[in-house]
N, C-alpha and C positions, 0 to 999 in steps of 0.2 A: 724625096727620100735621101738623095745625095747631099742636099743642103743640110738636112737634119744630122746626117752622119758627120758632115764637115764641122758643124758647130759643136756637136758632142765631143768630137775628137779634140777640138781646140780648147773647150772648157775643161776637159779632163787633163790636158797637158798643163794648162794654167794652174789648176788645183794642185797637181803634183809638184810643180815648180814652187808654188807658194808655201807648200808644207815641207820643203826640204830644209832641215835644220842647219846643215853645214854650209849653206849657200848664202852669201851676203845679199843685202837688199838691191844694190845696183846690178849685181849679176843676175838676180831673179828677174828684174825688169828687162834686162837685155834678152834673156831667153824668152820672156813673154812676148816682147815685140817681134821676135823672130817667128814665133808660132802664129801670131796674129797676121803678119804679112803673108805667111804661107797659106793660111786659111782664106784670106781675102784675095789671094792671087795678085799681090802687088809687089813692087820692087823695093819700095821705101815705106817707112813708118816710124813713128816716134811716140813717146810718152812724155808729156809735160806735166809738171806738178806746180800747184799754186804755192808761191812763196810770199808769206805775209798777206797784205791786202792789195798789192799793186803789181805784182810780177808773176810771170810764169817762167819756169826753168826746165830746159830739156834734161830729163833724167835718164832716158834710154832712147837710142836711135839706131837704125840700120847704118847710118853714117855717124860713126863715133866721134867725128870731129865736131859735131853739133852739140854734144853733151856739155852741159854747163851754160850754154847760151840762154840769155834771158830776154823776155818780151814783156812789154808793159801791157797790163790789162786794159788800160784806157785807150790803147791803139785800136785801129779798125782792121786788125789782122783776123784771119779765120779763127785761130785759137782764142783770141780775146772775145770774139763774138759768141763762141760756144760757152765761155765762162759767164758772160753777161746774161745770155738767154737760156742757159741750161737745156739746150736742145741739140739734136743731131743736125749737122750741117753737111750737105752734099752739093758739090758744085761740079757740073760737067757742061758739055756743049748744049744740053737741053734745059739745064737749070742753072741760072746765074744769079748772083746776088750783087747788085750794083753798089751796096754799102759795105762790101767786104773786099779788101785789097789782098789779092792772092800773092802778089810779089812777082814781078816780071823777071824772067830769066832764071828762076830757081828750079823750074820743073820742065820736063820734056813733054809731058802730056797735060791735058786740061782737067781731067777728072780727079777730084780728091774728096776724102771723106773724113769727118771729124766727129767725135762723140764725147760728151761730158762724162767724167768719172765721178759719180755721185756717192756721197756718204751722208745719210740722213738728210737728203734733199739739199746738201751743200756740195758745190763743185770743189773737188780737191785736186783735179787734174784733167787733162785732155788727151785722148787717144786719137791718133791720126794715121791715115795711110794714103799713099798717092802712087803715081806711076803704075797704073793698072796694066796687068799683062793681058793682051788681047784687046777686046773692044774697050774704048776709052770712056767707059761709063759704069756706074754701079746700079744694079737693078734694085727694085724695092725689097726683094728677098735678101739681097746682099746687105742692104742697109739695116734691115731688121737683125740679121746675123751679127753685124758689126756692133749695133747698139747693145745686144745681149752680151757680147764679149766684153764691151766696155764696162758693163755692170758687174761682170765677174772679176775684172781686174782689181776691184776694190779689195778683194780678199788678200791680195799680196800687200797692198798698202796698209790694210788694217792689221795684218800680222806684224808688219814693221812698227806700226804705231803701238801695238800691244807689247811687242818686245822692248821697244824703247821705254815705254811706261813701266814695265816690270823691272827693267834695268835701273831706271831712276829710283824706283821704290826700294829696290834692293840696296842700292848705294846709300839712300837716305837712312834705311834701317841699320845698315852697317855703321854709319856715322853716329846715329843715335845710340846704338849698342856700345860703341867705343866710348862715347861721352858718359853713358850711364855707368859703365865699368869704372871709368876714372872717378866719377863722383862717388860711387860706392866705396872705392878704395880710400878716397879722402875721408869719407864719413866713418869708415871702419877705423882708420888710423886715429882720427880725432876722438872717436868714441873710446877706444882703448886707452888713449893718452889721458882723457878726462877721468875714466874709471880708475886707472892706475894711480893718478894723482890724488884721488879721493881717499885712498887707503891711509895715507900719512895723517891727515887731520883727524880721521875717525879713530885711528890708533891712539893719537894723543888724547882725544876726548875720553876714550875708554880707560886709558892709564890714569887720568886725573879723577875720573869717577870712581875707579877702584881705590885710589888713595883716600878719596873723600869718604868712602864707605867705612873706613876705620876710625874716622873722627866725628862722624855725624851723630847727633843725639838720636836716641831711640825713636822718638816721635816722628822724626823726619826720614827714618831709614827706608820706609816704603817708597818714598819719592826717589831716593838715590838708586834703590834696587830697580825701580821702573826705568830709570834713565840708563842703567847698566844693561838691562835686557834690550831696550831699544837700540843701544849702540851695538850690542852683539848681533841683533837682527840686521841692522844696516851694514855692518861689516861683512856678514855672511852673504847678503845680497850683492854687494860689490865684488866679493870673491867669486860668486857664481857668475856674474857678468864677465869677469876676466877669463875665468876658466872655460866658460862656454865658447868664447871667441877663440881661445887656444885649441880647444878640442875640435872645433869646426874646421880650423885650418891645419890640424894635426901637428901643432907646435908644442903641445903640452907633454912633457916627459913624465912617465909614471915612476915613482920610487917604490920598487917592489920589495916586499918583505913577507915573511911567514906570519900569518895572523890566525888567531883562533876566534871562532864565532862568539864565544862567551865574553872575551875581553872587548870585542867591538861593541857588543850590546851593552855591557856594563858601563863602558866609557861614554857611549852616546846618551844613556839614561842619566849618568852623573852630570853631564854638561847641561842637561835641560831640567835639572831638579828644581832650580829657582823659577823657571818659566811655568812648570806644571803646578808648583805651589801657588804662584800668583794667580793662576787661572783656576785653582782648586780642582785640578784634574789629576787623578791618580795614574801612575805609570806602573804597569805590571809586566814582568818578564817571564818567558816560558822557554827554557833552553832544554831541548830534548837530549837525552844521554847518547843518542846516535851520533852526535857531532863531536863527541869527546876525542875520537881517534882521527880526526881530520883537521886540516888547516887550509886556509885560503891564502893564495899568493896574490897580494894586491897592494895598492897604495893606501896606507893607513889613513892619511888625512882625507883623501877623496871619499873612501868608503864610510868613514865616520860622518862626513858632511852629508852624504846621501841619507844615512840613517837619521841624522839630526833634522834634515829638511822634511823627511816624511813624518817624523815624530812631531815636529812643529806644526805641520799641516793638520795632523790628527788632533793635537791639543787645541789648535785655533778653532776647529770646527766641532769641538766637543762642548757639551753643556757642563755647567758646574756640577761637581760630584760624579761625573762620568769617569770611566776607566779606559785608558788606552793601553792596549797590549802589544808588546813587541816580543816576537819569538823566533825560533830557528829550529829546523829539523832537516834531515836528509830527504831530498826529493827522490833520488835514486843513488846508486853507488858512486856516481861521478858528479853529482849536483847537490849543492846545499841550498836550502831555501829559507830566506829571512822573510818575515812578514810584520806589518804594522796594521793593527785593526782598531777601528774606532766605532762609536755609535752615533756619528754625526748625521747630516742630512742625506748622505749617499750621493752617488753620481750616476746619472742616467746612462744606460748602455750605449746610447747614441753619441755620448760625449766622452766615452772612456778612452778613445784613441787621441782625440784632439787636445786633451788636457796636458799632454806631454809636448805640445808645440809651444813655440815662443809666444809670450804675452797673451796666452789664452786665459779667459775667465769665464766660468760657467755660472750663470745666475739662475737660482731657483725662484720662479715667480711667486710660488706659494708663500714663502717666508722671507724673500728678498736676500737670501744668503748667497754670497759669491764664493765659489769654490775654486781654488787654485792659487798658487803663489806666483803664477806668471812665468818666472824664470827658474824657480826651485825645482819643479818637476822636469823641465828641460835639462837642467844640470844633472839631475839624477839619471835620466835616460842616457845621456852622453857618457857620463862617468861609468855606469854599469856596462854599457856597450864597449867602452875602452878596456874593460876587464873580461871581454868575451862572454858577458852575461846578458840578462834580460830583465826588465822591470815591467810589471803590469798591474792593473787594478781590477778588483772583483767587487761588484756592488749590484744590488737589485734596483738601485735608483730611488729607493724609498727611505731606507735607514741603514746607516753603517757602510763603511768602505774598508776594504782589505787590500793593501798594497803588497805585492809579492816581488821579491828579488831572488833570482836564481843565478848562482855563481858556480863555476867549476871548482872542484876541490882536489886536494892531494892527501894521501895517507900520511899521518904523522910518523916521523921516523925517530 
């Protein structure tokens, strides 16, 4: 019973030491060897760790002068024997090993005990005690206790290994994150530079196509008009790319002015008159009288582009001779609501949030139609949110979509 209490006490002490977060690895081993020698009633003890394939190094000892001393595994020392054989080694006057050299003059007594520290059947160290207090021998029970203690010491070594592994993993992740941030910054700067540089050539093409429209013969006018519409769309896409980047990093400044709902809708419809005619889609407006006495404080260009993007989407996904309606009314006394409604293929409720994410396209398997401008809706969302508003879509997923924009308003003065 006394032996069981002794080993239990030693194991509890080793566990507590192993789990102390503020204690360094070497200090843990020193405290462990101190408890081991107390439990085994010896004056001396040490913990040696395997270094590489050929050496053992003293990592903890009751004689601190020995810490750091190394011993070759190929030698015939007791610790080397334990590593090679993975067995407990006990030597005293009743049990001698002729093939093990104990080392003359190093010990005052004959009995000493060594046990392998095993991890997954691999020796990672050796635990040893000597200079037994009292009778100069170790009983079978003491040997069993010692072997059990050696098996428990691995928890301290495993904690160290896991901590080192976690530390290395953390450092690796930090380096990778720093590299990714640097690459992302380079990518963003290159992307913005390229997009910005695209505006010049596109503007030049648009100007020349516009000039050409005054001189072209009537039979070729539809081709010029198609080129002009394509250039307009391309310029709008490039502008969206630039402004999305600016809004995401909060570097886009809004030019605020007083705007009425009617003028925003009329101008947006006028800008897309040619596109709707080419697609043979009618544009209808519905301006409620409730908005006559209010105005919106916002950036004219951004808000017009939001309405244009939503109108273009509606036109694009409408069939020939369909009608797209753009309207406005008061949602409540402090909120004005714009809407753009079409009779297109509709948007599934499951997809109605993701279509405002970057580069998202929703494909309807039934008819192969892809719904989304990829960046147009992302631009709309960021632009409206910059005005302290919100944009959403309403659809049953079968036919028709209704995009809704809510903006704060002020009473006209």
